[in-house]
C-alpha positions as CSV (number, residue, x, y, z in Angstrom):
1,M,0.0,0.0,0.0
2,K,1.9,3.0,-1.3
3,L,0.9,6.3,0.3
4,T,0.6,9.4,-1.8
5,R,2.2,12.7,-1.0
6,E,-1.3,14.1,-0.2
7,E,-1.8,11.4,2.4
8,I,1.6,12.2,3.9
9,D,0.6,15.9,4.0
10,R,-2.6,15.0,5.8
11,I,-0.8,12.8,8.3
12,A,1.8,15.6,8.9
13,T,-0.9,18.1,9.4
14,L,-2.6,15.9,12.0
15,A,0.7,15.3,13.8
16,R,1.5,19.1,13.5
17,L,4.7,18.3,11.6
18,S,6.4,20.6,9.1
19,L,8.0,18.3,6.5
20,T,10.2,19.1,3.5
21,D,9.4,17.5,0.2
22,Q,12.4,15.1,0.7
23,E,11.1,14.1,4.1
24,K,7.6,13.5,2.7
25,D,9.0,11.1,0.1
26,K,11.1,9.4,2.7
27,F,8.2,8.9,5.1
28,A,5.8,7.9,2.3
29,D,8.2,5.0,1.6
30,Q,8.7,4.1,5.2
31,I,5.1,4.2,6.3
32,S,4.0,2.3,3.2
33,V,6.3,-0.5,4.2
34,V,4.8,-0.7,7.7
35,L,1.3,-0.6,6.3
36,T,2.1,-3.4,3.8
37,Y,3.4,-5.5,6.7
38,A,0.2,-4.8,8.7
39,D,-1.8,-6.0,5.7
40,M,0.2,-9.2,5.6
41,L,-0.7,-9.9,9.2
42,K,-4.4,-9.7,8.3
43,E,-3.9,-13.0,6.3
44,V,-2.9,-14.9,9.4
45,N,-5.6,-17.2,10.8
46,T,-6.1,-16.3,14.4
47,D,-9.4,-18.1,15.0
48,T,-7.9,-20.6,17.5
49,V,-5.6,-18.1,19.2
50,E,-6.7,-17.0,22.6
51,E,-6.8,-13.3,23.3
52,T,-4.2,-11.8,25.6
53,C,-3.5,-8.4,26.9
54,Q,0.1,-9.1,28.0
55,V,2.6,-12.0,27.6
56,T,5.2,-11.5,30.3
57,G,3.2,-13.3,33.1
58,L,3.8,-10.4,35.5
59,E,1.0,-9.5,37.8
60,D,0.4,-6.6,40.2
61,I,1.1,-7.8,43.7
62,M,-1.1,-6.3,46.4
63,R,-1.2,-7.0,50.0
64,E,-3.5,-6.1,52.8
65,D,-2.6,-3.0,54.7
66,V,-2.3,-4.8,58.1
67,E,-1.3,-3.1,61.3
68,E,1.6,-5.0,62.9
69,P,2.1,-4.8,66.7
70,V,5.3,-3.2,67.9
71,S,6.6,-2.9,71.5
72,E,6.1,0.3,73.4
73,E,9.9,0.8,73.6
74,T,10.3,0.6,69.8
75,R,7.4,3.0,69.3
76,K,8.9,5.6,71.7
77,K,12.3,5.3,69.9
78,I,10.7,5.9,66.5
79,L,8.8,8.9,67.8
80,S,11.9,10.4,69.5
81,Q,13.9,10.2,66.2
82,F,11.2,11.6,63.9
83,P,11.6,15.4,63.1
84,K,8.0,16.3,63.1
85,K,5.3,15.0,65.4
86,K,1.7,15.8,66.2
87,Y,0.7,14.3,69.5
88,D,1.7,10.6,69.2
89,L,1.7,10.6,65.4
90,L,4.4,11.2,62.8
91,E,3.8,14.3,60.6
92,V,4.8,14.0,57.0
93,K,4.5,16.2,53.9
94,A,1.3,16.0,52.0
95,V,1.4,13.3,49.3
96,F,-1.5,14.7,47.3
97,D,-1.8,18.4,46.7
98,N,-5.2,19.7,45.6
99,K,-3.7,23.0,44.4
100,N,-3.7,23.5,40.6
């Protein structure tokens, strides 16, 4: 599928690209090769191939946010070493800022 210069002009306009005539010819050839390859893939029979969204096997790992008991001595040590406290709580910078 060979793209015309007009089609390349349209693609460049949509992508907000300013192309020289030489670049238009170059990209017409390159994009045409990609589209020809994509057309070849249409010929492959995928009727028995199961759909997949990823192939690495990686999964998100989530764990419950569970409170773990700690001794009063450890708790006091942590509180004494933390720079900002509010009552018996550790004060940290805001993670989410609603200001725009």
